[in-house]
C-alpha positions as CSV (number, residue, x, y, z in Angstrom):
1,X,284.8,199.1,69.6
2,X,285.3,199.8,73.3
3,X,287.3,197.4,75.7
4,X,288.2,197.0,79.3
5,X,290.3,194.4,81.0
6,X,291.8,193.5,84.5
7,X,294.8,191.2,84.5
8,X,296.5,190.9,88.3
9,X,295.5,192.2,91.5
10,X,294.5,190.9,94.9
11,X,293.0,188.1,95.8
12,X,289.5,188.1,94.8
13,X,287.3,185.0,95.6
14,X,283.8,184.4,94.3
15,X,281.9,181.8,95.5
16,X,278.3,181.0,97.3
17,X,277.1,179.9,93.8
18,X,273.1,179.6,93.9
19,X,270.4,179.6,91.4
20,X,266.8,179.2,90.9
21,X,264.8,178.0,87.7
22,X,261.1,177.1,87.0
23,X,259.9,174.1,85.8
24,X,261.7,172.0,83.1
25,X,258.9,171.7,80.7
26,X,259.3,170.0,76.8
27,X,260.0,172.7,74.4
28,X,257.0,172.1,72.8
29,X,254.9,172.7,75.8
30,X,256.6,175.8,76.7
31,X,256.4,177.2,73.3
32,X,253.0,178.9,71.7
33,X,250.7,175.9,69.9
34,X,251.5,178.0,66.6
35,X,255.1,177.2,66.7
36,X,256.0,175.7,63.5
37,X,257.1,172.1,63.8
38,X,260.2,172.3,61.3
39,X,261.4,175.2,64.0
40,X,261.2,172.6,66.7
41,X,262.7,169.9,64.8
42,X,265.6,172.5,64.2
43,X,266.1,173.4,68.0
44,X,266.1,169.8,69.2
45,X,268.9,168.7,66.5
46,X,270.7,171.9,68.0
47,X,270.4,170.1,71.4
48,X,267.5,171.5,73.2
49,X,264.7,169.2,75.0
50,X,263.4,171.1,78.0
51,X,262.8,174.7,79.0
52,X,262.7,176.2,82.2
53,X,259.3,177.9,82.7
54,X,258.9,179.9,86.3
55,X,255.5,181.1,87.8
56,X,257.5,183.8,89.5
57,X,258.8,187.1,88.3
58,X,262.9,187.3,87.6
59,X,262.7,189.4,91.3
60,X,261.0,186.5,93.0
61,X,263.2,184.0,91.1
62,X,266.2,185.9,92.4
63,X,265.0,185.9,95.8
64,X,265.4,181.9,95.8
65,X,268.7,182.3,94.4
66,X,270.0,184.9,96.7
67,X,268.5,182.8,100.1
68,X,270.9,179.9,98.7
69,X,273.7,181.8,98.1
70,X,273.7,183.2,101.6
71,X,273.2,179.8,102.7
72,X,275.7,178.2,100.8
73,X,278.4,180.4,102.0
74,X,277.4,180.8,105.3
75,X,277.7,184.8,105.1
76,X,276.3,187.0,107.4
77,X,274.2,189.3,105.4
78,X,275.4,192.2,107.0
79,X,278.6,191.9,105.6
80,X,277.2,192.3,102.2
81,X,278.4,195.8,101.1
82,X,276.5,196.2,97.7
83,X,274.5,194.3,95.2
84,X,274.6,194.3,91.5
85,X,271.8,193.0,90.0
86,X,272.0,192.0,86.3
87,X,268.9,192.0,84.4
88,X,266.9,192.5,80.6
89,X,263.8,192.3,82.1
90,X,263.8,195.9,82.8
91,X,260.0,195.7,81.7
92,X,259.5,195.8,85.2
93,X,257.8,193.6,87.8
94,X,254.2,192.9,88.8
95,X,250.8,190.6,88.2
96,X,250.8,190.6,85.5
97,X,253.5,192.1,83.8
98,X,255.3,194.5,82.9
99,X,254.0,196.4,85.9
100,X,255.9,199.6,86.3
101,X,259.9,199.5,85.0
102,X,259.7,203.1,87.3
103,X,259.5,200.9,90.4
104,X,262.0,198.1,89.6
105,X,264.4,199.2,92.1
106,X,262.2,199.5,94.7
107,X,260.2,196.2,94.0
108,X,263.9,194.2,93.7
109,X,264.9,196.0,97.2
110,X,261.5,195.0,98.6
111,X,261.3,191.1,97.0
112,X,265.1,190.5,97.2
113,X,267.0,192.5,99.5
114,X,265.2,193.1,102.5
115,X,263.5,189.4,103.4
116,X,267.4,188.3,103.6
117,X,268.9,191.4,105.6
118,X,270.5,192.9,102.8
119,X,268.3,196.3,102.9
120,X,271.5,198.3,104.0
121,X,273.4,197.1,100.7
122,X,273.7,199.7,98.2
123,X,271.7,198.4,95.0
124,X,273.0,198.8,91.1
125,X,271.4,197.8,88.2
126,X,273.4,196.4,85.3
127,X,271.2,195.8,82.1
128,X,273.2,197.4,79.1
129,X,274.4,193.9,78.1
130,X,271.6,192.1,78.0
131,X,272.5,188.1,77.9
132,X,276.0,189.5,78.7
133,X,275.2,191.1,81.9
134,X,277.1,188.5,84.1
135,X,280.6,189.4,82.1
136,X,279.7,193.3,83.1
137,X,278.4,192.4,86.7
138,X,281.5,190.3,87.6
139,X,284.0,192.6,86.1
140,X,282.6,195.4,88.2
141,X,282.2,193.7,91.3
142,X,286.0,192.4,90.7
143,X,287.0,196.0,90.2
144,X,284.8,197.4,93.5
145,X,286.4,195.0,95.9
146,X,290.2,194.8,94.5
147,X,290.3,198.8,94.7
148,X,288.9,198.4,98.4
149,X,285.5,200.4,97.6
150,X,283.9,197.2,99.2
151,X,285.1,194.3,100.7
152,X,282.0,192.0,99.4
153,X,279.4,192.5,96.6
154,X,276.5,190.2,96.0
155,X,276.4,189.7,92.1
156,X,272.9,188.6,90.9
157,X,271.5,187.9,87.4
158,X,267.7,187.2,86.8
159,X,265.2,187.2,83.5
160,X,262.2,185.4,82.7
161,X,260.1,185.7,79.6
162,X,257.1,188.2,80.1
163,X,253.9,187.3,78.5
164,X,253.9,190.3,76.3
165,X,253.5,191.0,72.5
166,X,256.1,190.1,70.6
167,X,258.0,188.2,73.2
168,X,258.5,184.2,72.3
169,X,260.5,181.3,73.9
170,X,261.7,179.4,70.5
171,X,264.1,182.3,68.6
172,X,262.7,181.8,64.8
173,X,266.5,181.4,63.9
174,X,266.5,178.0,65.8
175,X,269.7,179.5,67.9
176,X,268.0,179.3,71.5
177,X,264.7,178.8,73.3
178,X,264.7,181.4,76.1
179,X,264.0,180.2,79.8
180,X,263.6,181.9,83.1
181,X,265.9,181.8,85.7
182,X,268.4,183.5,88.3
183,X,271.6,182.7,89.6
184,X,273.9,184.6,92.3
185,X,277.3,184.2,93.8
186,X,279.5,186.4,96.2
187,X,282.8,188.4,94.8
188,X,284.8,189.5,97.8
189,X,288.2,190.0,99.3
190,X,287.1,188.7,102.6
191,X,285.0,185.6,101.7
192,X,287.5,183.1,100.5
193,X,285.1,181.5,98.1
194,X,285.4,178.3,96.2
195,X,287.0,179.9,93.3
196,X,289.7,182.7,92.7
197,X,288.2,185.4,90.7
198,X,290.9,186.1,87.8
199,X,291.4,188.5,84.7
200,X,288.2,189.7,83.2
201,X,287.9,191.4,79.5
202,X,285.1,193.1,78.0
203,X,284.6,194.1,74.6
204,X,281.8,196.1,72.9
205,X,280.8,196.7,69.3
206,X,279.0,200.3,68.4
207,X,278.0,199.3,64.7
208,X,276.1,195.9,66.0
209,X,273.7,198.4,66.9
210,X,273.7,199.8,63.6
211,X,273.5,196.3,61.6
212,X,270.2,195.3,60.2
213,X,268.7,191.9,59.0
214,X,270.5,190.8,55.4
215,X,273.9,192.1,57.1
216,X,274.7,188.7,58.7
217,X,278.6,188.7,57.1
218,X,279.2,192.4,59.1
219,X,277.6,191.0,62.2
220,X,279.8,187.8,62.4
221,X,282.9,189.7,61.6
222,X,281.8,191.9,64.5
223,X,281.8,188.8,67.0
224,X,284.6,187.3,65.8
225,X,286.8,190.7,66.4
226,X,284.9,190.8,70.1
227,X,285.8,187.2,71.0
228,X,289.2,187.3,69.7
229,X,290.1,191.0,71.4
230,X,288.6,189.6,74.6
231,X,290.8,186.5,74.5
232,X,293.7,188.3,74.2
233,X,293.7,190.2,77.2
234,X,293.9,187.0,79.2
235,X,296.9,185.3,80.0
236,X,295.9,181.6,80.2
237,X,297.4,179.8,77.2
238,X,295.1,178.3,74.8
239,X,295.1,175.0,76.5
240,X,294.7,176.2,79.7
241,X,291.5,175.8,80.6
242,X,289.5,172.6,81.7
243,X,286.1,174.1,81.1
244,X,284.6,176.9,78.5
245,X,281.2,178.0,79.8
246,X,278.8,180.0,77.8
247,X,275.5,181.1,77.0
248,X,273.0,178.4,76.0
249,X,273.0,178.7,72.7
250,X,272.9,176.0,69.8
251,X,276.0,173.8,69.3
252,X,277.1,175.1,66.0
253,X,277.1,178.5,67.8
254,X,278.9,177.4,71.0
255,X,281.7,175.1,68.8
256,X,282.6,178.5,66.9
257,X,282.7,180.2,70.3
258,X,285.3,177.6,71.8
259,X,287.5,178.1,68.2
260,X,287.6,181.9,68.4
261,X,288.1,181.9,72.3
262,X,290.8,178.9,71.6
263,X,289.4,176.4,74.0
264,X,289.3,172.7,72.6
265,X,285.5,172.1,71.8
266,X,285.0,169.1,74.1
267,X,285.5,171.3,77.1
268,X,282.5,173.1,76.4
269,X,280.0,172.3,79.2
270,X,276.5,172.0,77.8
271,X,274.7,169.7,80.4
272,X,272.0,172.2,81.3
273,X,271.3,173.3,77.8
274,X,268.9,170.5,76.9
275,X,267.0,170.6,80.9
276,X,266.8,174.6,80.8
277,X,267.5,176.4,77.5
278,X,269.0,179.7,77.7
279,X,268.4,181.5,80.9
280,X,269.8,184.7,79.8
281,X,272.7,186.0,81.5
282,X,272.7,183.4,84.3
283,X,273.7,180.4,82.1
284,X,277.2,180.4,83.4
285,X,276.9,180.6,86.9
286,X,274.3,177.7,86.7
287,X,276.9,176.2,84.6
288,X,279.6,177.2,87.2
289,X,277.4,176.0,90.2
290,X,276.6,172.6,88.4
291,X,279.9,172.0,87.6
292,X,281.2,172.3,91.1
293,X,278.3,170.8,92.9
294,X,279.0,167.6,90.5
295,X,282.7,167.4,91.8
296,X,283.7,167.8,88.2
297,X,286.4,170.9,89.0
298,X,289.6,169.8,90.3
299,X,291.5,172.3,92.9
300,X,293.7,174.4,90.4
301,X,291.5,173.9,87.4
302,X,290.8,177.1,85.1
303,X,287.4,177.7,84.1
304,X,286.7,180.1,81.3
305,X,283.4,181.9,81.4
306,X,282.3,183.6,77.5
307,X,278.9,186.1,78.4
308,X,277.4,187.4,75.2
309,X,274.6,190.1,74.3
310,X,273.6,191.6,71.2
311,X,276.7,194.0,70.9
312,X,279.0,192.7,74.0
313,X,281.1,190.0,74.6
314,X,283.0,189.0,78.3
315,X,285.5,186.4,79.4
316,X,285.8,186.0,82.7
317,X,288.3,183.3,83.9
318,X,288.4,182.0,87.6
319,X,290.2,179.2,89.3
320,X,289.3,176.7,91.8
321,X,290.7,177.1,95.0
């Protein structure tokens, strides 16, 4: 297992929360017609009702999200030094998908950056953590601005389910329904933002990649170790978080995540799950934006964001200003 974390440092702001999703369709309309009724029933029992289904590619969703971020933050695009773009839709962009993965960077620059005056910003793609990419992006962004390498970094997460063989929205184990969405924010030492970006911790487990079907217990133990190790790296006491946000998984999974993170289960924010499904790594930023816009985070409140991928777990703490 590898790990990294960051405790103290300069005042790093997080703000300009924006996101873009597709149409919210009932899950029975979003999934293929041959999806078993039994699976749909299990998903509904776990809290899933609708799912975000977009006609746009991930880059097109990202473009809408970035436009909102810049508008909400009131930031001159020329002040953005770099863009960290998290995605597990590395199949590329195109009509129809998969397009050409080799052109992914050029496509993002053309569709997302240049139309918003960001053509000068340094673009880096982040994808190894998959649905945990937001944890990686925020950790990297914080390190870049805290060290003085950059002053303002635009963080983006964008994914969509491609209409390709072997891809599906309803996970067979009923742990989630995959939706389409993008989310973005600014991490900066110059733009104050609505939140202070606090400590980050991230762990990855190489053994998880080698585990096969039927080794569920070993997988579970790796998840337990990963989340507990991340939580141990943060200074906030167990009862110190007003909210906990995570990927949009089933209620039993999220309840266990809260237990492992030492946060009371009633502080889990799950309101958007029934509306959108699991928008990959964008989930936590979408939830943070909704909580903030709804006035449900008071100044001084601490919020814990847990992002997870197939073998990576990340915890990010933010405090409302």
